[in-house]
C-alpha positions in Angstrom: 115.9 172.8 125.3 116.1 171.3 128.8 112.3 171.3 129.1 111.8 169.1 126.0 113.1 165.9 127.6 111.0 166.5 130.7 107.8 167.1 128.6 108.4 163.9 126.6 109.0 161.9 129.8 105.8 163.2 131.3 103.8 162.5 128.1 105.0 158.9 127.8 104.2 158.1 131.5 100.6 159.5 131.5 98.9 156.5 130.0 100.5 154.0 132.4 99.5 155.8 135.6 96.9 153.7 137.4 96.5 151.4 134.5 96.5 147.7 135.3 97.0 144.9 132.9 94.9 141.7 133.2 96.9 138.6 134.2 97.3 136.1 131.4 98.2 132.4 131.6 100.1 130.3 129.1 98.2 127.5 127.5 98.1 125.6 124.2 95.2 125.7 121.7 95.0 122.3 120.2 92.8 121.5 117.2 92.4 118.0 116.0 91.0 117.9 112.4 89.5 114.5 111.8 89.9 114.4 108.1 91.1 110.8 108.0 93.7 111.4 105.3 96.3 108.8 104.4 99.7 110.1 105.5 102.8 109.1 107.4 102.4 109.8 111.1 104.5 112.8 112.3 104.7 114.7 108.9 103.5 118.2 108.4 99.9 118.4 107.3 96.9 120.6 106.6 93.2 119.9 106.7 91.8 118.2 103.6 88.3 118.1 102.0 86.0 120.5 103.8 88.8 121.4 106.3 91.3 123.1 103.9 91.0 126.3 105.8 93.1 124.6 108.5 96.6 125.1 107.2 100.0 126.7 107.9 99.6 130.5 108.2 95.8 130.4 108.3 94.7 133.4 110.5 93.1 132.5 113.8 91.6 134.3 116.8 90.8 133.1 120.3 87.6 134.7 121.4 86.0 135.3 124.8 82.3 134.5 125.4 81.3 137.9 124.2 83.2 137.5 120.9 86.1 139.8 121.8 89.4 138.7 120.4 91.9 137.8 123.2 94.7 136.5 120.9 95.2 136.4 117.2 97.9 135.0 114.9 98.6 132.4 112.3 98.4 128.6 112.6 101.6 126.7 112.4 101.8 123.6 110.2 99.8 120.7 111.5 101.3 117.4 112.5 99.8 114.1 111.3 98.7 111.8 114.2 97.5 108.2 113.8 93.7 107.9 113.6 93.9 104.4 115.2 96.0 103.2 118.2 96.8 99.8 116.6 99.9 99.3 114.5 98.7 98.7 110.9 102.2 97.7 109.8 102.3 100.3 107.0 104.2 103.5 106.6 101.2 105.6 105.5 98.0 105.2 107.5 94.8 107.0 108.2 95.6 110.1 110.2 94.2 113.3 111.7 95.9 116.6 111.4 96.7 118.2 114.7 97.5 121.9 115.2 99.1 123.1 118.5 99.5 126.9 119.1 101.0 128.2 122.3 99.1 131.3 123.5 98.7 133.5 126.6 95.1 134.3 127.5 93.3 135.9 130.4 91.0 133.7 132.5 87.5 133.5 131.0 84.5 131.2 131.6 84.8 129.9 128.1 86.7 130.4 124.8 86.0 130.0 121.1 88.4 129.6 118.2 87.8 131.3 114.8 90.0 130.1 111.9 90.2 132.0 108.6 86.9 133.8 109.2 84.9 130.6 109.5 82.3 130.1 112.3 83.9 129.9 115.7 84.5 126.6 117.4 84.0 125.9 121.1 87.2 125.3 123.0 87.2 122.9 125.9 89.7 123.0 128.8 91.9 119.9 129.0 94.9 119.5 131.3 95.8 115.8 130.5 98.9 117.0 128.6 99.4 120.3 130.3 97.1 123.3 130.2 95.3 123.3 126.9 92.1 124.5 125.1 90.9 121.8 122.7 88.7 121.6 119.7 87.9 118.6 117.6 86.7 119.1 114.0 84.2 117.9 113.2 82.9 117.8 116.7 
């Protein structure tokens, strides 16, 4: 009976010996869906028209250049952002739907984003508002 705990302890440690994990960095995947829908700025939104696959709980994967999945999950609700910088003086205005997903990814030369099994989008590095990988749809 005293050997069982020793055997279990040895078995659980075998996979970790000499194994190194790749360093990951926090960043935000930001997707701006330019659907120009009429909404109040700041409300929850989802893509419209040909972009309805961008929605709360849509599955996503961040891919490396070889197509290997680095991170996967579900999109949060989008947030409506004004399509124009000028104040139009109305409550509802043309907006885009923006999704922001905090992720931790290893360093790669490039990244792509796949949403709901659709063709992957190129992500561009942008540090203007903190570390981010950005896609604009349509590009």
